[in-house]
C-alpha positions as CSV (number, residue, x, y, z in Angstrom):
1,M,39.7,74.6,-123.9
2,S,41.2,76.4,-126.7
3,P,38.9,76.9,-129.5
4,T,41.0,74.6,-131.9
5,H,40.8,71.6,-129.7
6,T,39.4,68.7,-131.3
7,T,38.7,66.2,-128.6
8,A,34.9,65.1,-128.2
9,R,33.7,66.3,-124.7
10,A,32.6,63.6,-122.4
11,P,29.2,62.2,-123.4
12,H,26.2,62.6,-121.2
13,T,24.1,59.6,-120.1
14,D,21.4,60.7,-122.9
15,S,24.3,61.7,-125.4
16,R,23.0,62.4,-128.8
17,A,26.4,62.4,-130.1
18,P,25.8,59.7,-132.7
19,Q,22.8,61.6,-133.9
20,V,25.1,64.7,-134.2
21,L,27.6,62.8,-136.0
22,D,25.3,61.0,-138.6
23,C,23.8,64.7,-139.2
24,A,27.3,66.4,-139.9
25,A,28.5,63.1,-142.0
26,G,25.5,63.9,-144.0
27,L,25.9,67.5,-144.4
28,F,29.6,67.1,-145.0
29,C,29.0,64.7,-147.8
30,G,26.2,66.4,-149.5
31,K,27.3,70.1,-149.0
32,G,30.9,70.1,-148.4
33,Y,32.9,70.9,-145.2
34,E,33.6,74.4,-145.7
35,A,29.8,75.2,-146.7
36,T,28.3,73.3,-143.7
37,S,27.8,75.5,-140.5
38,V,27.5,74.4,-136.8
39,R,24.3,75.8,-136.7
40,E,22.9,73.7,-139.5
41,I,24.5,70.5,-137.9
42,A,22.7,71.4,-134.8
43,Q,19.5,72.0,-136.4
44,G,19.6,68.9,-138.1
45,A,20.0,67.2,-135.0
46,G,17.2,68.8,-133.5
47,M,19.0,70.7,-130.9
48,L,20.3,74.2,-130.0
49,P,24.1,75.3,-131.2
50,G,25.1,75.5,-127.7
51,S,23.9,71.9,-126.8
52,L,26.0,70.4,-129.8
53,Y,29.1,71.9,-128.0
54,C,28.3,69.8,-125.2
55,H,29.5,67.0,-127.1
56,F,32.0,68.4,-129.7
57,A,33.9,71.4,-129.2
58,N,33.8,72.9,-132.8
59,K,33.3,71.9,-136.3
60,E,36.8,70.5,-136.5
61,A,36.1,68.1,-133.9
62,L,33.1,66.7,-135.7
63,L,35.2,66.5,-138.6
64,V,37.6,64.3,-137.2
65,A,35.0,62.2,-135.3
66,V,33.1,61.6,-138.7
67,Y,36.6,60.9,-140.3
68,R,37.6,58.7,-137.7
69,R,34.3,56.4,-137.8
70,G,34.7,56.4,-142.0
71,V,38.4,55.4,-141.9
72,D,37.4,52.6,-139.3
73,Q,34.6,51.4,-141.1
74,I,36.8,50.8,-144.2
75,I,39.4,49.3,-142.5
76,Q,37.0,46.9,-140.8
77,A,35.5,46.0,-144.2
78,V,39.0,45.3,-145.7
79,Q,40.3,43.2,-142.6
80,Q,37.2,41.1,-142.8
81,A,37.8,40.5,-146.6
82,L,41.4,39.6,-146.0
83,G,40.7,37.0,-143.5
84,R,39.6,34.5,-146.2
85,H,42.8,34.6,-148.3
86,Q,46.5,33.7,-148.0
87,D,48.0,34.4,-151.4
88,P,49.3,37.9,-151.8
89,W,47.5,38.7,-155.1
90,H,44.3,37.3,-153.8
91,R,44.6,39.4,-150.6
92,L,45.2,42.6,-152.7
93,E,42.3,41.7,-154.9
94,A,39.8,41.3,-151.7
95,A,41.2,44.3,-150.0
96,C,40.3,46.3,-153.3
97,V,37.0,44.9,-153.8
98,A,36.0,45.7,-150.0
99,H,37.7,49.1,-150.3
100,L,35.7,50.1,-153.8
101,E,32.4,48.7,-152.5
102,A,32.9,50.8,-149.3
103,V,33.3,54.0,-150.7
104,L,30.8,53.6,-153.6
105,R,28.2,52.3,-150.8
106,D,25.5,54.9,-150.0
107,D,27.2,55.7,-146.6
108,D,28.1,59.3,-145.9
109,Y,31.0,58.5,-143.5
110,A,33.2,56.8,-146.2
111,Q,32.3,59.3,-148.9
112,V,33.8,62.2,-146.3
113,V,36.9,60.3,-146.1
114,V,37.1,60.4,-150.0
115,R,35.7,63.7,-150.5
116,V,37.3,66.0,-147.6
117,R,40.9,66.6,-148.1
118,P,43.1,67.1,-144.7
119,S,44.0,70.7,-146.4
120,D,40.0,71.6,-146.4
121,A,40.6,71.7,-142.5
122,P,44.1,73.1,-141.5
123,A,43.5,73.2,-137.9
124,V,43.0,69.5,-137.9
125,A,44.7,68.5,-141.2
126,D,47.4,66.3,-139.4
127,E,44.9,64.4,-137.4
128,L,43.1,64.0,-140.6
129,A,46.2,62.8,-142.5
130,A,47.2,60.4,-139.5
131,L,44.0,58.8,-140.1
132,R,44.5,58.2,-143.5
133,D,48.1,56.9,-142.9
134,R,46.6,54.6,-140.8
135,Y,44.5,53.1,-143.6
136,D,47.4,53.4,-146.2
137,A,49.4,51.3,-143.8
138,L,47.1,48.2,-144.7
139,F,47.8,48.6,-148.4
140,T,51.4,49.2,-147.8
141,G,51.7,45.8,-146.0
142,L,49.8,44.2,-149.0
143,I,51.9,45.5,-151.7
144,A,54.9,44.7,-149.9
145,A,54.0,41.0,-150.0
146,L,53.7,40.8,-153.7
147,P,56.2,38.9,-155.3
148,L,56.8,42.0,-157.8
149,A,59.8,42.4,-160.2
150,R,63.1,44.0,-158.6
151,G,63.1,47.9,-158.7
152,T,59.4,48.2,-158.7
153,D,58.3,51.3,-156.9
154,R,56.1,49.9,-154.6
155,Q,55.2,53.2,-152.8
156,A,53.9,54.5,-156.5
157,L,52.0,51.4,-157.1
158,R,50.2,52.1,-153.9
159,L,49.5,55.5,-154.8
160,M,48.3,54.6,-158.3
161,L,46.0,51.9,-156.9
162,L,44.4,53.7,-154.3
163,G,44.1,56.8,-156.4
164,S,42.2,54.9,-158.7
165,L,40.0,53.4,-156.2
166,N,38.9,56.7,-154.5
167,W,38.3,58.4,-157.6
168,A,35.8,56.0,-158.5
169,Q,33.2,57.7,-156.6
170,T,33.5,60.6,-159.2
171,W,33.3,58.4,-162.4
172,Y,31.3,55.3,-161.3
173,R,27.9,54.8,-162.5
174,P,25.9,51.9,-161.1
175,T,24.3,51.5,-164.5
176,G,27.7,50.6,-165.9
177,R,28.8,47.3,-167.2
178,L,31.1,46.6,-164.4
179,K,30.0,46.1,-160.8
180,P,32.3,47.2,-158.0
181,G,33.6,43.9,-157.1
182,A,34.4,43.0,-160.8
183,L,35.9,46.7,-161.4
184,A,38.4,46.3,-158.5
185,R,39.3,42.7,-159.7
186,R,40.1,44.1,-163.1
187,F,42.3,46.6,-161.4
188,V,44.3,44.1,-159.9
189,A,44.4,41.7,-163.1
190,L,45.7,44.5,-165.1
191,L,48.5,45.1,-162.2
192,R,49.2,41.4,-161.9
193,A,49.5,40.9,-165.8
194,A,51.9,43.8,-165.9
195,Q,54.1,42.4,-163.5
196,E,53.9,38.9,-165.1
197,N,54.9,40.2,-168.5
198,T,57.8,42.2,-167.1
């Protein structure tokens, strides 16, 4: 297998892959992807580096696996929230609340999705971008369903909204006046008011 292959290896019966992933997610989140070594991940998982390669081909494969789990967790949270609403604005609001709560939760996987850019790992940039695109497609659909003014740039609106939500992990303070849910609702209310006043 070539060094840049990112597919996880077939798990052993006593697979410690979940433990390795948890350790990798914690280190990628805390130290950053580039600053984390395979040796540190293996040590944190209580195994030798050579044993780690029984589960994952390289550090890039670990990042893709961590990213995939993070994206899946956020998608699951958003889809669960959407199931309770029919109105397009209420659906967008529910998605934004679920998204913001997911990225601000003390969860290493979701944090890696927000903090690690595809360009940080050129060998797997396309795979990471594809995972992000799969999630972005949810918001593309939600914004497409909104009764917006003719000529509204829906793509720019999606990018602005997701950018605001993702950046919250940098500036948000738990001691602040607004909790994540209230903050997300405020974002959507501002967008809706701007449209209704157009």
